[in-house]
N, C-alpha and C positions, 0 to 999 in steps of 0.2 A: 374249978373247971370253967365256969363262966368267965372268970377273970382272964384266964389264959386265952380264951376265945376272943375276948375283947382286945387283949393286947395284940394278938396276931393281925387283926385287920389294921390296927394302928401302924404296925411295922410295914405292912404291905402298902399302906397309904404313904408312909414316908419314902419307901422305895419307889413308889410310883411318882411321888413328887420329885425325888432326885433325878429320876429318869427324864421327867418332863423338863426340869431345869437343864439337864445335860443336853437334851435335844434342842432346848432354846439356845444354849451357849454354842452348840454345834451349828445351829442355823445362823447364829450371829457371826461365828467364824467364817462360815460359808459366805454369808452376806458380805462380811468385811473383805474376804478374798475376792468376791465378785465385784465389790465396789473398787477394790484396788486394782482390779484387772485393767480398767481403762488407763490408769496411770502407767502401768507396765506397757500397755499398747502404745501409749504416747511415746514413751521412751524408745520402744522398739521401732516406731514410725520415724522418729527423728533421724536415726542413722540412715534409714532408707532414703529420707528426703535429702540428707546431705550428699549421699552417694549419687542420687539422681541429679542434684544440683551440680556436683562435680562432673558428672557425665555430660550435663548440658554445657557447662563451662568448657570442658575438654573438647566438646564437639564444635564449639565456636571457632577456635583457632584452625580447625581443619579447613574452614572456608577461606582463610587468609592466603594460604599458598596458592589457591586458585587465582585470587586477585593479583598476587605477585607474578604468577606465571603470565597472566594476561598483560600486566604492565611490561614484563620483559619482552613479550612479543611486539609490543608497540615500539619499544626502544631498540629493536634489532638494528644493527649497523646497516646503513644503506649500501647497496651494491656500487662499487667503484666503476665508473664508466671510463673506458680507455680508448674507444673508437666510435666515431659517428660520421656518417656522410663521407666516408673514405678518408677522413682525417683522424689522426691519433695523437695522444698526449706526447709532449716533448718534441713534436715535429715543428719545423720552421715552415711558415706559410707567408704568403704575400697578401696583405690587406690593402687594396688600392689607395684608400685615403691616407694611410699611414706608413706603408712600406712593409718591410720584413719584420715579422714578429714570431714568437714561439708560443705554442699551445701549452699552457701549464697544466690545465685540468679540464675536465668536462663535468660541469655541475648540473644538478637537477634542483630547481627552485619552484616554489608554489607562488604564483602571482595571480591575485584576484580569483582564487579557487581553482586555477588551472595549473597543471604541472608543465614546466618549461625547461628544456635542456639548453645549456649555454656553453659555448666555447670560451674559456678564460685565456685571453691572448695577452702576452706581455711584450711591450716594446722597450727593450733595455735602454737604447740610446735616448729615447724620448722620456724615459722614466714614467711610463704610462701603462695601465692595465685596462683592457677592453673586454667586455662580455658581449658575445654575439650569439643570438639564437641559432641553433644548429639547422633549423628549418629555413633560415633566410640567408645562408651563405651564398646561394646562387644570385640572389638579388643584389647583395653588396659586392659581388665579384671576387670573393676570396678564392685564392687558388694555391696550388702547390708551387714549389720552387721551379724555375725554368730548367729544362734539360740542358746538359752541357752543349749540345748542338745549337740550341737556341741562343745560349749565351755567346757562343762563337759568332753566330750571325749578328748579334747586337754589337759585338766588338768590331766586326767587319764594317758595320754601318758607320762607325765613328771615322773611318778612313775616307768616306765619301765626301763629295763637295757639299758645302752648306747650301741649303735651299731656302731663300728668303723671299717671301711673297711681297709684291708691291702693294701692300695695304697699310692702313694705319696701325701704329704699334699697339694700341688698345685692343684691336681685334686679334692681332697676332698673339698678344699676351694671353688672351682667353683660349686660343687654340693650343698654345704651349701648356697652359695649366690643365686643360682637358686631357692632353696626352700624358702628363705626369700622373694625374689621378686615375688614368685608365688601368694602370697596373701592367700594361703591355711593355715588356722590357725593350723591345725593338723601337716602339714609339718613344720611350724615354730616352733611348740612345740618340734618336733623331733630334730631340730637343737639345741634348748636350752638344751634338755636332753643330747645330745651327747657331747656338748662342756662344760657342767657344771663341775666345779671342787670344791670338798669339801676342807675343811681346811687340811685334812689329805692326800690329793692327790697333785701331782706335780702342780706347777703353770703353767698357760697358757702362751703361747708365745703371742707376740704383735698382730699378725694377728688373732690368735684364740680368743683373748680377744675382738677384734673389732667385729668379726662376732657374738660372743656370746651376746655382748651388743646390737647389732643391732636387733638380733632375740628377745631378752628379751624385748626391747623397743616396737617392733611391737606387741608382744603377750600381754604385760601388758596394752597397750593403748586400744586394742580391748576389753579385759576382763573388764577393768574399765568402758568403755562406756556401754557394755551390762549389767553388774551387777550394774551400777549406783554407783560406788565407785571411790575413788581417785586412781591415778596410784601407789602411795606408798602402798596402801592397796592391790592392785592387785599384785604388786611385792612380797609382803610378802606371799600372797597365793601361788604364783608360787614357791617361795623358800621353802615353807612348803611342797609342793608336791615333789619337788626335794630331800628334806631331807629324804623322805620315799623310795626313789629308792635304790636298792641294790648297795653297794659300789663296785667299780671295783677291782678285785683281782690283784694279782701280775702279772698274765699272761697278763691281759689287759694293765697294765702299761708297761710291757716289749714290748708288741705289739706297743704301742704308741712311745716308745723310738726307736724301730726298724723302724717305719715310719719316725721318725726324721732323723735317719741315712740315710735312702733311699733318703730323700729329699736333705740332704747335699751332698750325692754322685751324685745325679742328677744335683745339681747346680755346683759341681766341674767339671762334665763332660761337662756342657754347657760352662763353662769358658774355658776349654781346647779346645773345638771346636772353640770358638771365636778367641782364640790365634792362632790356626792353620790357 
């Protein structure tokens, strides 16, 4: 009996010991699981971080279209100007210093930080392009083509008698040049009339010929555009009107020779003054 009693506590002790070891192993397992949990947490965090990074990367391109849209706004095509100050593109105009030209375009340029509108005028015969500020056309005297009635009046002027002043040629030349550059079609016709020489009249001097041809060119070009004819036809019409003018008599020729003598005397006096 005593032996059985002693054996029983021993078994109970073994069972208790095994339970203790089991609890220890269980605690180790739990501990190991608890320790491994952070690793799992790290692996679970990584995908979240990647997705967040992808979201951040994906959110960056969203700002680019805004920048592109802004750039497109800056590069918007400029509004094409077709009319300013009563003048429009493809219209023929008279620029006093150069004669008849055509407006090719109306440009807007920035000069010294200020925007400026310009007429782009092409002079085909002179092979020249001129840019004139739209705000200064009144100052330069740019105008529209003459009306048919005014052209008719200029042609009638050619049939009148030449009016030559009894002054030195240098002074008369300045007056003729001022009339040519005035842009007034009637004044230009007066220069053509006064400097015209028929075959029976004395030949022109070189300076007279230059002024005559300049006035004839300005007049014929405007008449050609107004009447929709060629310049050759316009010149023939002008010469036809000049042929109807009364010929200058001997007195007018003598006056012209006297003017030449006065010019020569004036030039001799100028040379003498320079020598002194």
